[in-house]
C-alpha positions as CSV (number, residue, x, y, z in Angstrom):
1,M,-25.5,-0.2,-153.2
2,R,-23.2,-0.9,-156.1
3,L,-22.3,-4.4,-157.3
4,R,-20.3,-5.6,-160.2
5,F,-19.9,-8.6,-162.5
6,A,-16.3,-8.8,-163.6
7,P,-15.7,-11.7,-166.1
8,S,-12.5,-12.2,-168.1
9,P,-12.9,-12.4,-171.9
10,T,-11.1,-15.7,-172.2
11,G,-13.8,-17.6,-174.0
12,A,-17.4,-18.7,-173.6
13,L,-19.0,-17.6,-170.3
14,H,-19.8,-20.6,-168.1
15,I,-23.3,-20.9,-166.7
16,G,-21.8,-20.5,-163.2
17,G,-20.6,-17.1,-164.2
18,V,-24.2,-16.2,-165.2
19,R,-25.4,-17.3,-161.8
20,T,-22.8,-14.9,-160.3
21,A,-24.0,-12.1,-162.5
22,L,-27.6,-12.9,-161.5
23,Y,-27.0,-12.8,-157.8
24,N,-25.2,-9.5,-158.1
25,Y,-28.0,-8.1,-160.3
26,L,-30.7,-9.2,-157.9
27,L,-29.1,-7.7,-154.8
28,A,-28.4,-4.4,-156.6
29,K,-31.9,-4.1,-157.9
30,K,-33.5,-5.2,-154.6
31,H,-31.9,-2.2,-152.9
32,G,-32.3,0.3,-155.8
33,G,-28.6,0.0,-156.5
34,T,-26.3,-0.2,-159.5
35,F,-25.3,-3.3,-161.5
36,I,-21.9,-2.8,-163.2
37,L,-20.2,-4.9,-165.9
38,R,-16.4,-4.7,-165.8
39,I,-14.2,-6.6,-168.2
40,E,-11.1,-7.9,-166.5
41,D,-8.8,-8.3,-169.5
42,T,-5.4,-7.6,-168.0
43,D,-4.2,-11.1,-169.0
44,Q,-3.7,-10.4,-172.7
45,T,-2.2,-13.8,-173.3
46,R,-5.5,-15.4,-172.6
47,Y,-7.7,-12.8,-174.3
48,V,-10.1,-14.3,-176.9
49,P,-11.6,-12.0,-179.6
50,G,-15.3,-12.0,-179.5
51,A,-15.5,-13.1,-175.8
52,E,-16.6,-9.6,-174.6
53,A,-19.3,-9.4,-177.1
54,Y,-20.4,-12.9,-176.1
55,I,-20.6,-11.9,-172.4
56,K,-22.7,-8.8,-173.2
57,E,-25.0,-10.8,-175.5
58,A,-25.5,-13.4,-172.9
59,L,-26.4,-10.9,-170.2
60,E,-28.8,-9.1,-172.5
61,W,-30.5,-12.4,-173.5
62,F,-31.1,-13.1,-169.8
63,G,-32.4,-9.6,-169.2
64,L,-29.6,-8.7,-166.9
65,L,-28.8,-5.3,-168.4
66,P,-25.9,-3.5,-166.7
67,D,-26.4,0.1,-165.5
68,E,-22.7,0.8,-166.2
69,G,-20.1,-0.9,-168.3
70,P,-18.5,-0.9,-171.7
71,G,-21.1,0.2,-174.2
72,Y,-23.6,1.1,-171.4
73,G,-22.1,4.3,-170.1
74,G,-21.4,5.3,-166.5
75,A,-19.3,7.8,-164.6
76,H,-16.7,5.4,-163.3
77,G,-15.1,4.2,-166.6
78,P,-13.3,3.0,-168.5
79,Y,-14.8,-0.4,-167.7
80,R,-12.1,-2.4,-169.4
81,Q,-9.1,-3.0,-167.2
82,S,-6.8,-2.9,-170.2
83,E,-7.7,0.8,-170.5
84,R,-6.9,1.6,-166.9
85,K,-3.2,0.7,-167.0
86,E,-1.8,4.0,-165.8
87,R,-4.0,4.0,-162.7
88,Y,-2.7,0.6,-161.6
89,Q,0.9,1.8,-162.0
90,E,0.2,4.9,-159.9
91,Y,-1.4,2.9,-157.1
92,T,1.3,0.2,-157.2
93,A,4.0,3.0,-156.8
94,Q,2.1,4.1,-153.7
95,L,2.4,0.6,-152.2
96,V,6.2,0.5,-152.9
97,E,6.7,3.9,-151.4
98,S,4.7,2.9,-148.2
99,G,6.7,-0.3,-147.9
100,H,3.7,-2.6,-148.6
101,A,5.1,-3.8,-151.9
102,Y,8.5,-4.3,-153.4
103,Y,10.3,-4.9,-156.8
104,A,11.3,-8.4,-157.7
105,F,13.8,-9.0,-160.4
106,D,13.8,-12.8,-160.5
107,T,13.8,-14.3,-164.0
108,S,11.4,-17.0,-165.0
109,D,14.4,-19.4,-165.1
110,E,15.4,-18.5,-161.6
111,L,11.8,-19.0,-160.3
112,A,11.7,-22.4,-162.1
113,A,15.0,-23.4,-160.5
114,A,13.7,-22.5,-157.1
115,R,10.6,-24.6,-157.6
116,E,12.6,-27.5,-158.9
117,K,14.8,-27.4,-155.8
118,D,11.8,-27.2,-153.6
119,P,8.5,-28.5,-155.0
120,N,6.7,-26.6,-152.1
121,F,8.5,-23.3,-152.9
122,K,6.4,-20.3,-152.1
123,Y,7.6,-16.7,-152.6
124,D,6.8,-15.5,-149.1
125,A,8.4,-13.9,-146.1
126,G,10.7,-16.9,-145.6
127,A,11.9,-17.0,-149.2
128,R,11.9,-13.4,-150.2
129,R,15.4,-12.6,-148.7
130,Q,17.0,-15.4,-150.7
131,M,15.5,-14.2,-153.9
132,K,16.4,-11.3,-156.2
133,N,14.3,-8.3,-155.0
134,S,14.5,-4.8,-153.5
135,L,14.3,-6.3,-150.0
136,S,17.3,-8.5,-150.4
137,L,19.5,-6.5,-152.7
138,P,21.5,-3.3,-151.9
139,E,19.8,-0.1,-152.6
140,E,22.3,0.9,-155.3
141,E,21.8,-2.5,-157.0
142,V,18.0,-2.0,-157.0
143,K,18.4,1.5,-158.6
144,R,20.7,0.1,-161.2
145,L,18.4,-2.7,-162.2
146,L,15.5,-0.3,-162.4
147,S,17.4,2.3,-164.5
148,E,18.5,-0.4,-166.9
149,G,14.8,-1.1,-167.6
150,G,15.2,-4.9,-167.2
151,G,12.1,-7.0,-166.5
152,H,10.7,-6.8,-163.0
153,V,7.4,-7.3,-161.2
154,I,6.0,-5.7,-158.1
155,R,5.0,-8.0,-155.3
156,L,2.8,-7.5,-152.2
157,K,4.8,-7.7,-149.0
158,V,2.7,-10.0,-146.8
159,P,3.3,-9.4,-143.1
160,E,4.4,-12.2,-140.9
161,N,2.6,-13.8,-138.0
162,E,-0.8,-12.2,-138.5
163,T,-4.3,-13.6,-138.6
164,I,-6.3,-11.9,-141.3
165,V,-10.0,-12.0,-140.5
166,F,-13.0,-10.9,-142.5
167,Q,-16.7,-11.5,-142.5
168,D,-18.3,-13.3,-145.4
169,K,-22.0,-12.8,-145.9
170,I,-22.5,-16.5,-146.6
171,R,-19.8,-18.3,-144.6
172,G,-19.5,-16.0,-141.6
173,Q,-16.1,-15.2,-140.1
174,V,-13.2,-16.4,-142.2
175,A,-9.6,-16.3,-141.0
176,F,-6.2,-16.9,-142.7
177,D,-2.7,-17.2,-141.2
178,S,-0.5,-14.7,-143.1
179,N,2.4,-17.2,-142.9
180,E,0.4,-19.4,-145.3
181,L,0.2,-16.7,-147.9
182,D,2.6,-15.9,-150.7
183,D,3.7,-12.5,-151.9
184,K,1.4,-12.1,-154.8
185,V,2.6,-10.4,-158.0
186,L,0.6,-7.1,-158.2
187,L,2.1,-5.6,-161.4
188,K,3.5,-7.8,-164.1
189,A,6.7,-7.2,-166.2
190,D,4.6,-5.8,-169.1
191,G,3.1,-3.1,-166.8
192,M,-0.3,-4.8,-166.6
193,P,-1.8,-5.5,-163.2
194,T,-2.7,-9.0,-161.9
195,Y,-6.3,-9.8,-160.9
196,H,-5.5,-9.0,-157.2
197,L,-4.4,-5.4,-157.7
198,A,-6.8,-4.5,-160.4
199,N,-9.7,-6.0,-158.6
200,V,-9.1,-4.0,-155.4
201,V,-8.3,-0.7,-157.1
202,D,-11.2,-0.9,-159.4
203,D,-13.7,-1.9,-156.7
204,R,-12.6,1.1,-154.7
205,L,-12.6,3.6,-157.5
206,M,-15.9,2.3,-158.8
207,E,-17.3,2.5,-155.2
208,V,-18.4,-1.1,-155.2
209,T,-20.1,-1.9,-151.9
210,H,-20.7,-5.7,-152.2
211,V,-18.7,-8.4,-153.9
212,I,-20.5,-11.6,-154.8
213,R,-18.2,-14.0,-156.5
214,G,-17.4,-17.7,-156.7
215,E,-15.9,-19.9,-154.0
216,E,-12.7,-20.2,-155.9
217,W,-11.8,-16.6,-155.0
218,L,-12.3,-17.1,-151.2
219,S,-8.6,-17.9,-150.7
220,S,-7.6,-14.7,-152.5
221,T,-9.6,-12.5,-150.3
222,A,-7.0,-12.5,-147.6
223,H,-4.6,-10.8,-150.0
224,H,-7.3,-8.3,-151.0
225,V,-7.9,-7.5,-147.3
226,L,-4.2,-6.8,-147.0
227,L,-4.4,-4.5,-150.0
228,Y,-7.3,-2.5,-148.7
229,R,-5.3,-2.1,-145.4
230,A,-2.2,-1.1,-147.3
231,F,-4.0,1.6,-149.2
232,G,-5.7,2.9,-146.1
233,W,-9.1,1.8,-147.5
234,E,-10.0,-0.7,-144.8
235,G,-13.0,1.3,-143.8
236,Q,-14.4,1.3,-147.4
237,M,-13.8,-2.4,-148.0
238,P,-16.9,-4.0,-149.6
239,A,-18.9,-6.8,-148.0
240,F,-17.8,-10.2,-149.4
241,A,-20.0,-13.2,-150.3
242,H,-18.5,-16.3,-151.8
243,L,-20.9,-18.5,-153.7
244,P,-20.9,-22.3,-153.3
245,L,-19.8,-24.5,-156.2
246,I,-22.2,-25.7,-158.9
247,L,-21.5,-29.5,-158.9
248,R,-21.8,-32.1,-161.6
249,P,-25.1,-34.0,-161.7
250,D,-23.4,-36.9,-159.9
251,G,-22.2,-34.6,-157.2
252,K,-18.5,-35.5,-158.0
253,G,-16.7,-32.2,-158.4
254,K,-17.3,-28.8,-159.9
255,L,-19.3,-28.6,-163.1
256,S,-16.8,-27.8,-165.8
257,K,-17.1,-26.6,-169.4
258,R,-16.3,-30.2,-170.6
259,D,-19.2,-31.7,-168.6
260,G,-21.7,-30.5,-171.1
261,A,-20.4,-32.8,-173.8
262,R,-19.9,-35.6,-171.2
263,F,-23.5,-35.4,-169.8
264,G,-25.3,-34.2,-172.9
265,F,-26.6,-30.8,-171.8
266,P,-25.5,-27.2,-172.1
267,V,-23.3,-25.5,-169.5
268,F,-23.0,-22.2,-171.4
269,P,-25.7,-19.5,-171.9
270,L,-25.2,-19.2,-175.7
271,S,-23.5,-21.4,-178.2
272,W,-19.8,-20.8,-178.7
273,Q,-17.8,-21.6,-181.8
274,G,-14.2,-22.3,-180.9
275,E,-11.2,-23.1,-183.1
276,T,-11.8,-26.8,-182.7
277,E,-14.9,-29.0,-182.2
278,E,-13.6,-29.7,-178.6
279,D,-13.7,-26.0,-177.8
280,S,-17.2,-25.4,-179.4
281,F,-20.3,-25.6,-177.1
282,T,-24.1,-25.6,-177.4
283,G,-25.8,-22.9,-175.3
284,F,-29.0,-22.9,-173.3
285,R,-30.5,-20.6,-175.9
286,E,-29.7,-22.9,-178.8
287,Y,-30.7,-25.9,-176.8
288,G,-34.2,-24.4,-176.7
289,F,-34.5,-22.8,-173.3
290,L,-36.4,-19.6,-172.7
291,P,-34.3,-17.0,-170.9
292,E,-36.8,-16.6,-168.1
293,A,-36.8,-20.3,-167.4
294,A,-33.0,-20.5,-167.3
295,I,-32.8,-17.5,-164.9
296,N,-35.4,-19.1,-162.7
297,F,-33.4,-22.4,-162.6
298,L,-30.1,-20.7,-162.0
299,A,-31.5,-18.5,-159.1
300,L,-32.5,-21.6,-157.2
301,L,-29.2,-23.3,-157.9
302,G,-27.7,-22.4,-154.6
303,W,-30.3,-20.1,-153.2
304,N,-33.8,-20.8,-151.7
305,P,-36.6,-18.3,-151.0
306,G,-37.6,-20.0,-147.7
307,T,-41.0,-20.8,-149.2
308,E,-42.5,-23.5,-151.4
309,Q,-42.6,-21.2,-154.4
310,E,-40.6,-22.4,-157.4
311,I,-41.7,-20.2,-160.3
312,F,-40.4,-16.7,-160.1
313,S,-40.3,-13.9,-162.6
314,L,-37.2,-11.8,-162.6
315,E,-39.1,-9.1,-160.8
316,E,-40.2,-11.6,-158.1
317,L,-36.7,-12.8,-157.7
318,V,-35.5,-9.3,-157.1
319,E,-38.2,-8.9,-154.4
320,A,-37.4,-12.3,-152.7
321,F,-33.7,-12.4,-153.0
322,S,-31.3,-12.2,-150.0
323,V,-27.7,-13.2,-149.6
324,E,-28.5,-14.8,-146.3
325,R,-30.5,-17.5,-148.0
326,I,-27.6,-18.6,-150.2
327,N,-26.4,-22.1,-149.4
328,K,-22.9,-22.7,-148.0
329,S,-22.5,-26.1,-149.7
330,G,-22.4,-26.9,-153.4
331,T,-25.5,-27.6,-155.4
332,R,-25.9,-30.3,-158.1
333,F,-26.7,-29.2,-161.6
334,D,-30.0,-31.0,-162.4
335,I,-30.7,-30.6,-166.1
336,D,-34.1,-32.4,-165.6
337,K,-35.1,-29.7,-163.2
338,A,-34.0,-27.1,-165.7
339,K,-36.1,-28.7,-168.4
340,W,-39.1,-28.8,-166.0
341,F,-38.8,-25.0,-165.5
342,N,-38.6,-24.6,-169.2
343,Q,-41.7,-26.6,-169.8
344,Q,-43.6,-24.6,-167.2
345,Y,-42.6,-21.4,-168.9
346,I,-43.6,-22.7,-172.3
347,I,-47.0,-23.7,-171.0
348,K,-47.7,-20.4,-169.4
349,A,-46.0,-18.1,-172.0
350,D,-48.0,-15.6,-174.1
351,T,-48.7,-17.1,-177.5
352,D,-47.3,-14.1,-179.4
353,Y,-44.1,-14.2,-177.3
354,L,-43.7,-17.9,-178.1
355,L,-44.5,-17.2,-181.8
356,E,-41.3,-15.2,-182.1
357,K,-39.3,-18.0,-180.4
358,V,-40.8,-20.9,-182.4
359,K,-40.8,-19.3,-185.8
360,P,-37.1,-19.6,-186.3
361,V,-37.1,-23.2,-185.1
362,I,-39.6,-24.1,-187.9
363,A,-37.9,-21.9,-190.5
364,A,-34.7,-23.8,-189.8
365,H,-36.4,-26.8,-191.4
366,G,-37.5,-24.9,-194.5
367,Y,-41.1,-23.9,-193.5
368,E,-42.5,-20.4,-193.1
369,P,-46.2,-20.8,-192.3
370,G,-48.4,-17.8,-191.6
371,D,-48.6,-16.4,-188.0
372,D,-52.2,-17.6,-187.6
373,F,-51.3,-21.2,-188.4
374,L,-48.3,-21.0,-186.0
375,R,-50.4,-19.6,-183.2
376,G,-52.8,-22.6,-183.6
377,F,-49.8,-24.9,-183.7
378,I,-48.3,-23.5,-180.6
379,E,-51.6,-23.8,-178.7
380,L,-51.8,-27.4,-179.6
381,M,-48.2,-28.3,-178.9
382,R,-47.1,-26.1,-176.0
383,E,-47.9,-28.8,-173.4
384,R,-45.9,-31.3,-175.4
385,A,-42.7,-29.4,-175.8
386,V,-40.0,-29.3,-173.1
387,T,-37.7,-27.2,-175.2
388,L,-38.3,-25.0,-178.2
389,G,-36.7,-27.6,-180.5
390,E,-39.4,-30.1,-179.4
391,F,-42.0,-28.0,-181.1
392,W,-40.5,-29.3,-184.3
393,E,-39.4,-32.7,-183.1
394,N,-42.7,-33.6,-181.7
395,G,-44.9,-31.8,-184.1
396,Y,-43.1,-31.9,-187.5
397,F,-46.2,-33.5,-189.0
398,F,-48.0,-30.2,-188.9
399,F,-45.7,-29.0,-191.7
400,E,-45.0,-32.2,-193.7
401,E,-46.8,-35.5,-194.1
402,P,-45.9,-38.3,-191.7
403,R,-42.5,-39.9,-192.4
404,D,-43.8,-43.4,-191.5
405,Y,-46.6,-45.1,-189.7
406,D,-46.3,-47.3,-186.6
407,P,-46.4,-50.7,-188.2
408,K,-47.2,-52.5,-184.9
409,M,-50.2,-50.3,-184.3
410,V,-51.3,-50.6,-187.9
411,R,-51.2,-54.4,-187.8
412,K,-53.0,-54.4,-184.5
413,R,-55.8,-52.0,-185.5
414,W,-56.2,-52.0,-189.3
415,D,-58.6,-54.2,-191.3
416,S,-57.8,-54.2,-195.0
417,G,-61.3,-55.1,-195.8
418,R,-62.5,-51.8,-194.4
419,K,-60.4,-49.6,-196.6
420,A,-63.4,-48.6,-198.7
421,L,-65.3,-47.8,-195.5
422,F,-62.5,-45.5,-194.3
423,D,-62.2,-43.9,-197.7
424,E,-65.9,-43.0,-197.4
425,L,-65.2,-41.4,-194.0
426,A,-62.4,-39.3,-195.5
427,G,-64.8,-38.2,-198.3
428,Q,-67.5,-37.2,-195.8
429,L,-65.0,-35.2,-193.7
430,E,-63.7,-33.5,-196.9
431,G,-67.3,-32.5,-197.7
432,L,-68.1,-30.8,-194.5
433,D,-69.3,-27.2,-194.9
434,N,-67.6,-26.1,-191.8
435,F,-64.3,-27.9,-191.1
436,T,-64.0,-27.2,-187.4
437,A,-63.0,-29.6,-184.6
438,D,-66.6,-29.8,-183.4
439,S,-68.0,-30.6,-186.8
440,I,-65.2,-33.1,-187.6
441,K,-65.9,-34.8,-184.3
442,A,-69.7,-34.9,-184.8
443,R,-69.4,-36.3,-188.3
444,T,-66.9,-39.0,-187.2
445,E,-69.1,-40.0,-184.2
446,A,-72.2,-40.2,-186.5
447,F,-70.2,-42.3,-189.0
448,I,-69.1,-44.7,-186.4
449,Q,-72.6,-45.2,-185.1
450,E,-74.1,-45.5,-188.6
451,K,-71.6,-48.2,-189.6
452,G,-71.7,-50.1,-186.4
453,L,-68.1,-49.5,-185.6
454,K,-66.2,-48.8,-182.4
455,F,-64.3,-45.7,-181.5
456,G,-61.2,-47.8,-180.9
457,E,-61.4,-49.1,-184.4
458,V,-61.6,-45.7,-186.1
459,L,-59.9,-42.9,-184.0
460,P,-56.4,-44.5,-183.9
461,M,-56.5,-45.0,-187.6
462,L,-57.4,-41.3,-188.1
463,R,-54.6,-40.2,-185.8
464,L,-52.0,-42.5,-187.5
465,G,-53.2,-41.3,-190.9
466,V,-52.9,-37.6,-190.0
467,A,-49.8,-37.6,-187.8
468,G,-48.1,-41.0,-188.2
469,T,-48.0,-41.5,-184.4
470,M,-50.3,-42.2,-181.6
471,Q,-48.7,-39.3,-179.7
472,G,-49.8,-35.7,-180.2
473,P,-52.4,-33.1,-179.5
474,A,-56.2,-33.5,-179.6
475,L,-57.1,-35.3,-182.9
476,F,-59.9,-33.1,-184.1
477,E,-58.2,-29.8,-183.2
478,M,-55.2,-31.0,-185.1
479,M,-57.3,-31.9,-188.1
480,E,-59.0,-28.5,-188.1
481,L,-55.6,-26.7,-188.1
482,L,-54.3,-28.8,-191.0
483,G,-57.4,-28.1,-193.1
484,R,-59.8,-30.3,-195.0
485,A,-57.8,-30.8,-198.2
486,E,-54.6,-31.8,-196.4
487,V,-56.5,-34.1,-194.0
488,A,-58.3,-35.8,-196.8
489,R,-55.2,-36.3,-198.8
490,R,-53.2,-37.7,-195.9
491,L,-56.0,-40.0,-194.9
492,R,-56.4,-41.5,-198.4
493,K,-52.7,-42.0,-198.8
494,A,-52.4,-43.5,-195.3
495,F,-55.3,-46.0,-195.8
496,H,-53.6,-47.2,-199.0
497,Q,-50.3,-47.7,-197.2
498,F,-51.9,-49.4,-194.2
499,N,-53.0,-52.2,-196.6
500,E,-49.4,-52.6,-197.7
501,L,-48.1,-52.8,-194.1
502,I,-50.3,-55.8,-193.1
């Protein structure tokens, strides 16, 4: 079994493209097959420098490593279509010779005029004899135009009055009326193939057995079936599966690249810096997602395992995946569900694995603590972070003193007459021989009992003094990690400022 992911290097890879790559990867690996990366860069006018590298980096970040492709090796290369130009010309010549394709000499102005005259103009069986092509012109005129080297394209000759039928692994039997189809351009004037020709030729030469791609290509499949038939390859035609759309969170239309900014979440795997701010996007990686969580989320965005299981490793997805369980209808992009997956993976991740992910987040704010401190920090914060960025956002006070204190809570809980009492507690904690969570807790509880205080009068003040907020991990474990000197310093400073707040 051989499957391919064939993106165009025209900019950032949309998250829907990653889902397509994932499903191809899963089916290939489930059956011990080959996952191929092919770069469809025949449209040089839309080529964007850096896009191919972005695609490869995204796949590698997700762990979807191609077995064949540019930079990965393989016996069916080259894997960039721009490097296969001569092959496409050879196969197009075969189609012209067999009568399944023809030369078209119409200029862009002539085509524009035809469309202006008839807004519903379609270059098809009905129109082709009124246009300027090798089917409508005398043979000598065709030879002359070809010898002069003027611009021309080669079009597929779609047969009339036929029903084109194929089986889709997701949608069942699909049928198209050939009279509804236009004569697609196969080879452009610059000698480069269009998607339709290159796609079919490459899938055949690369021995692709299954094609999993987006719903938007379903209508093109009729032309592809005709091409397989024209080449005499109908018996080697791959199995097709067209994926449902990924919808906006409100269900109103396909999720687009602009929807990320509109809804406030990423729709690209990695951040992309375009020429303008409007063309620059934040990625799942930079947003703070773990790749395993993003893959798990994407896998279930249109596919279900038929069980109640939601958390899958990539290996488990390979084992469970089947094309038959892909939905036919579109699926809403639920960023809250994506965040839930991320939180589950953060909670369950190996500490040293998280260490490497969290370290750059903290370093970005100017702090480079030792690994032992970071491990302790991660253990205290992992259940309070939905994204990697929230390790800093919700736990910045582990690295710098609180920016402020909750004035409402201070006014409610603080008694300025007890400042000396609290300073005494800070001194006792600073004097502990063994500054551990257990000893801090024991000393605090003993102090509360000795002074006739209540826990609700003391513990909130300690938490506010250390972290500036009532939110956060276990108080005594947090104090242990910060260390005696830092805790004592923060508490004394906080108790002084509490007096100023009331």
